[in-house]
C-alpha positions in Angstrom: 100.1 84.2 92.5 96.6 85.4 92.7 94.6 88.1 90.7 95.3 90.5 93.6 99.1 89.9 93.7 101.5 92.6 92.6 102.7 92.0 89.0 106.2 92.4 87.7 105.6 93.4 84.1 108.1 94.0 81.3 106.4 96.3 78.8 108.1 96.4 75.3 107.4 99.2 73.0 109.0 101.2 70.2 107.3 104.5 71.4 106.8 106.0 74.8 106.1 109.4 76.4 107.1 112.1 75.8 106.7 111.1 72.2 103.4 112.4 70.9 101.1 109.8 69.4 98.1 107.7 70.5 100.1 104.5 71.4 102.6 106.5 73.5 99.7 108.2 75.3 97.9 105.0 75.9 100.9 103.1 77.2 101.9 106.0 79.5 98.4 105.9 81.1 98.6 102.2 81.6 102.0 102.3 83.2 101.0 105.2 85.4 97.9 103.3 86.4 99.7 100.0 87.2 102.3 102.0 89.2 99.5 103.5 91.3 98.2 100.0 92.0 101.4 98.9 93.3 102.7 96.9 90.3 106.2 97.0 89.0 106.7 97.9 85.4 109.9 97.7 83.4 109.7 99.6 80.1 111.9 98.2 77.3 112.2 100.7 74.4 114.6 102.4 72.0 116.5 105.4 73.2 114.5 108.4 71.9 115.9 111.0 69.5 118.0 113.5 71.5 117.7 111.5 74.7 120.9 111.5 76.8 119.7 110.2 80.2 116.6 109.1 82.0 114.9 111.4 84.5 116.2 110.6 87.9 112.6 110.8 89.4 111.2 108.3 87.0 109.4 105.6 89.2 109.7 102.9 86.5 112.9 101.2 85.4 113.8 101.3 81.8 115.9 99.1 79.5 117.0 101.3 76.6 118.1 99.6 73.3 119.6 101.0 70.1 117.1 102.1 67.4 116.9 103.5 63.9 114.4 106.0 62.6 111.2 104.7 61.1 110.8 105.6 57.5 108.3 108.5 57.1 108.2 108.7 61.0 111.6 110.1 61.6 110.5 111.3 65.1 110.0 107.6 66.1 112.6 104.7 66.1 112.4 101.0 65.5 114.2 99.1 68.3 116.9 96.9 67.0 116.7 93.1 67.8 117.8 92.6 71.4 117.1 89.0 72.2 120.3 88.1 74.0 120.4 91.2 76.0 116.8 90.7 77.1 117.5 87.1 78.1 120.3 88.3 80.3 118.2 91.0 81.8 115.2 88.8 82.5 117.3 86.0 83.9 118.7 88.4 86.4 115.3 90.0 87.2 112.6 87.7 85.9 109.2 89.5 85.2 105.9 87.6 85.8 104.9 88.4 82.2 106.0 90.3 79.1 103.6 92.6 77.2 104.7 93.6 73.7 102.9 96.7 72.4 104.6 97.1 69.0 105.5 94.6 66.4 109.0 95.8 65.3 112.3 94.0 65.4 112.5 94.8 69.2 109.0 93.3 69.8 109.8 90.1 67.8 113.0 89.6 69.8 111.1 90.2 73.0 108.6 87.4 72.2 111.6 85.1 71.3 113.4 86.0 74.6 110.2 85.4 76.6 109.6 82.0 75.0 113.3 80.9 75.6 112.9 81.7 79.4 109.4 80.3 79.6 107.9 83.7 80.6 104.2 84.2 79.5 103.9 87.0 76.8 100.9 89.0 75.7 100.5 91.7 73.0 98.4 94.5 71.9 97.3 95.6 68.4 97.6 99.4 68.1 98.4 100.3 64.5 97.2 99.1 61.2 100.7 99.1 59.6 99.5 96.8 56.7 97.0 99.5 55.6 99.5 102.3 55.9 101.6 100.7 53.1 99.2 101.9 50.3 99.7 105.5 51.3 103.5 105.3 50.7 103.8 103.6 47.4 104.5 100.1 48.8 101.0 98.6 48.7 102.4 95.5 47.0 103.8 94.4 50.4 100.5 94.8 52.3 99.8 91.0 52.4 103.4 90.3 53.6 103.0 92.8 56.4 99.7 91.3 57.4 101.2 87.8 57.4 104.0 89.0 59.7 101.6 90.7 62.1 99.4 87.6 62.2 102.4 85.4 62.9 103.7 87.8 65.5 100.5 88.1 67.5 99.6 84.4 67.2 102.9 83.6 69.1 101.5 85.4 72.2 99.0 84.1 74.7 96.6 87.0 74.0 96.4 90.0 71.8 94.4 92.9 73.2 92.5 95.2 70.7 90.6 98.4 71.4 87.2 97.6 69.9 84.9 94.7 69.4 84.7 95.5 65.7 88.5 95.1 65.4 88.4 91.8 67.4 85.9 90.3 64.9 87.8 91.7 61.9 91.2 90.3 63.1 89.6 86.9 64.0 88.2 86.7 60.5 91.8 87.2 59.1 93.3 84.4 61.1 94.3 86.1 64.4 93.7 84.0 67.4 93.5 84.6 71.2 91.9 88.0 71.1 90.3 90.2 73.8 89.1 93.7 73.9 90.8 96.3 76.2 89.2 99.6 75.6 91.0 102.9 75.9 90.1 105.6 78.3 89.9 109.4 78.2 91.0 111.8 80.8 87.8 113.6 81.5 89.4 115.8 84.2 91.6 117.3 81.4 89.2 117.2 78.5 86.0 119.1 79.3 83.6 121.7 77.9 84.7 123.9 80.8 88.1 124.4 79.0 86.5 126.6 76.4 88.4 129.9 76.0 87.1 133.0 74.2 90.6 134.4 74.7 91.9 131.6 72.5 89.2 132.1 70.0 90.0 135.8 69.9 93.6 134.8 69.1 92.3 132.8 66.2 90.2 135.8 65.0 86.9 134.1 65.8 83.8 135.7 67.5 81.7 133.9 70.1 79.1 132.9 67.4 81.5 132.0 64.6 82.0 128.3 63.7 85.4 126.5 64.4 86.1 123.2 62.8 89.0 121.2 64.4 91.3 118.4 63.4 93.9 116.9 65.8 96.4 114.5 64.6 99.5 113.9 62.5 99.6 115.7 59.2 100.5 112.8 57.0 99.1 110.9 54.0 97.6 108.1 55.9 95.5 110.5 58.0 93.3 111.4 54.9 93.7 115.2 55.5 92.2 115.9 52.1 88.8 114.9 53.4 89.1 117.5 56.2 89.9 120.2 53.7 87.1 119.2 51.3 84.6 119.2 54.1 85.7 122.6 55.4 85.6 124.2 52.0 82.0 123.0 51.6 81.2 124.5 55.0 83.0 127.7 54.3 81.0 128.1 51.1 77.9 128.5 53.3 79.6 130.1 56.3 82.4 132.4 55.1 83.4 133.3 58.7 84.1 129.7 59.7 87.7 128.7 60.5 89.6 125.4 60.3 92.2 124.7 63.1 94.7 122.0 62.5 96.4 120.8 65.7 99.5 118.6 65.1 102.6 118.3 63.0 103.9 116.0 60.2 105.5 115.8 56.8 102.5 117.5 55.1 102.4 120.6 57.2 104.8 122.8 55.1 102.9 122.1 51.9 99.4 122.4 53.6 100.3 125.7 55.2 101.5 127.1 51.8 98.4 125.9 49.9 95.9 126.8 52.6 97.0 130.0 54.3 93.4 130.6 55.6 93.7 127.6 57.9 95.2 127.9 61.4 98.1 125.5 62.0 98.9 125.4 65.7 101.6 122.7 65.8 101.6 120.0 68.5 99.7 121.0 71.7 99.8 119.2 75.0 98.2 119.1 78.4 95.8 121.9 79.2 96.7 123.8 76.0 95.4 120.8 74.0 92.3 120.6 76.1 91.6 124.3 75.5 92.0 123.9 71.7 89.5 121.0 71.8 86.9 122.9 73.9 87.2 126.2 72.1 86.1 124.5 68.8 82.7 123.5 67.8 82.9 120.5 65.2 85.6 117.9 65.1 86.4 116.4 61.7 88.1 113.0 61.9 88.6 111.5 58.5 91.1 108.8 59.1 90.5 105.3 57.6 93.6 103.6 59.2 93.0 104.0 62.9 92.7 100.9 65.2 91.0 103.3 67.7 91.6 107.1 67.5 92.1 108.5 70.9 91.2 111.9 69.6 87.6 110.9 69.2 86.8 110.4 72.9 88.9 113.5 73.7 86.8 115.6 71.3 83.5 114.2 72.7 84.7 114.7 76.3 85.4 118.3 75.3 81.9 118.9 74.1 82.4 118.7 70.3 80.1 117.3 67.7 82.1 114.7 65.9 82.0 113.8 62.1 83.9 110.7 61.2 83.9 107.5 59.2 82.3 104.4 60.7 85.7 103.0 62.0 87.5 102.6 65.2 86.5 104.6 68.2 84.0 106.6 66.2 82.1 103.5 65.2 81.9 102.5 68.8 81.2 105.9 70.4 79.3 108.0 67.9 75.5 107.8 68.2 74.2 109.4 64.9 72.3 112.6 65.5 73.0 112.4 69.3 76.7 113.3 69.5 77.8 113.4 65.9 77.4 111.8 62.5 79.1 108.9 60.7 79.9 108.3 57.1 80.3 104.9 55.5 84.0 103.9 55.1 85.8 105.4 52.0 82.6 107.4 51.1 84.2 110.9 51.1 81.1 112.7 49.7 79.1 111.3 52.6 81.7 112.6 55.0 81.6 116.1 53.4 77.8 116.1 53.5 77.7 115.1 57.1 80.1 117.8 58.0 78.0 120.4 56.2 74.8 119.1 57.8 76.3 119.4 61.4 77.8 122.9 60.6 74.6 124.3 59.0 72.1 123.4 61.7 73.0 125.4 64.7 70.3 124.1 67.0 71.1 120.4 66.1 74.8 121.0 66.5 74.4 122.6 70.0 72.2 119.6 71.0 75.0 117.2 69.8 77.6 119.2 71.7 75.5 119.2 74.8 75.3 115.4 74.7 78.9 114.8 73.8 80.7 114.8 77.2 78.2 112.6 79.0 78.5 110.0 76.1 82.1 109.2 77.1 81.8 109.7 80.9 82.2 106.0 81.4 85.6 105.8 79.8 87.7 106.6 82.8 91.3 105.3 82.8 90.8 103.7 86.2 88.5 101.0 84.8 90.8 100.5 81.8 93.9 100.1 84.0 92.0 97.6 86.3 91.0 95.5 83.4 94.6 95.5 82.0 96.0 94.4 85.3 93.4 91.7 85.8 93.8 90.3 82.3 97.7 90.1 82.8 97.2 88.4 86.1 94.9 85.8 84.6 97.4 85.1 81.8 100.1 84.5 84.4 97.9 82.0 86.2 96.9 80.4 82.9 100.5 80.0 82.0 101.4 78.4 85.3 98.5 75.8 84.8 96.0 77.4 87.2 93.6 78.8 84.6 90.9 76.4 85.7 90.7 78.2 89.0 89.7 81.5 87.4 87.6 80.2 84.5 84.6 82.1 85.8 86.5 85.3 85.7 87.7 84.9 82.1 87.4 88.0 79.7 83.9 88.1 78.2 85.1 89.3 74.8 87.7 86.6 74.0 87.7 84.5 70.9 89.7 81.2 70.9 91.8 82.0 74.0 94.2 79.0 74.5 97.5 78.4 76.1 100.4 79.2 73.8 
């Protein structure tokens, strides 16, 4: 096999399109990109809630396994252990490499099955599950979860992470064989040209009124309280300002009851989502648990000034006073002050918005998909003992990459 050969990839994940979350969106884009490049991708995943059959026009084969709802995420499912079934499937149709995107029981059994058959296996780190535990009253198991995640990923040839900051953080915590695979943004979909005064009229907002936006799951781990604190500080100075919350989740009913002045749109997709972004002015992103946060480049591509904590994609993409402002981690007063500063200075805010789209123009999905395919191909060569032939093309942001 060479780096230009067509890959046969088995992608193992607990979540996939049409489920609405950053991991599902990212994997959908990668699978689509690999398919367009002539690679064969077999998706191994749990049967989704309410799913009865696969679409007949789906270009990718799927292996569906049994699953159970994830606590506090009932719309998603853990895939149950399926080692023996995967061994049977992969003996019959052997993939060149297995890539495991989620660390649940299905992912663990996929790593075990790949090892049993001598198939190279890689992984990606998408979700800080160990930090989520403190938001649901089980913080005492945080260290156990982190130990599990470290063991899981260190059993793979390479773990792909979305930012260089996360690479160095995980390496300092004992994770080996790491490389950066950034995430893209669909700039043809998300654009300032999607701005709609018709939508703003529907919200009861005039052309010169300020709209603050949050897009994401309405749940404890998303730190929604900081959004509300920032908006109320803004509204004290600008009474006509509005807060639009796009998304759903367990907190939505209580939030809608407590804050009827806010606009709750539910989940938005496609061009409707792009319109919601572009028809707003300031994007408030207070999450402290994201590994990346796909909504940040989406907001920037849509021409919004972004206020966020120095974490994930925001830390990588926000240039303070150029396209947004950053607050130190966990410093909510700083986050609130930054939001007020952007909202209250119209000239500065307009300049940030004017700079936003061009600041992420380089993050097209084509480059990300090319990098993903090239990295997988190198791992296949490495596993077969041919790594020395491609040493000069090794990933530049890899720490301690070794054979596993």
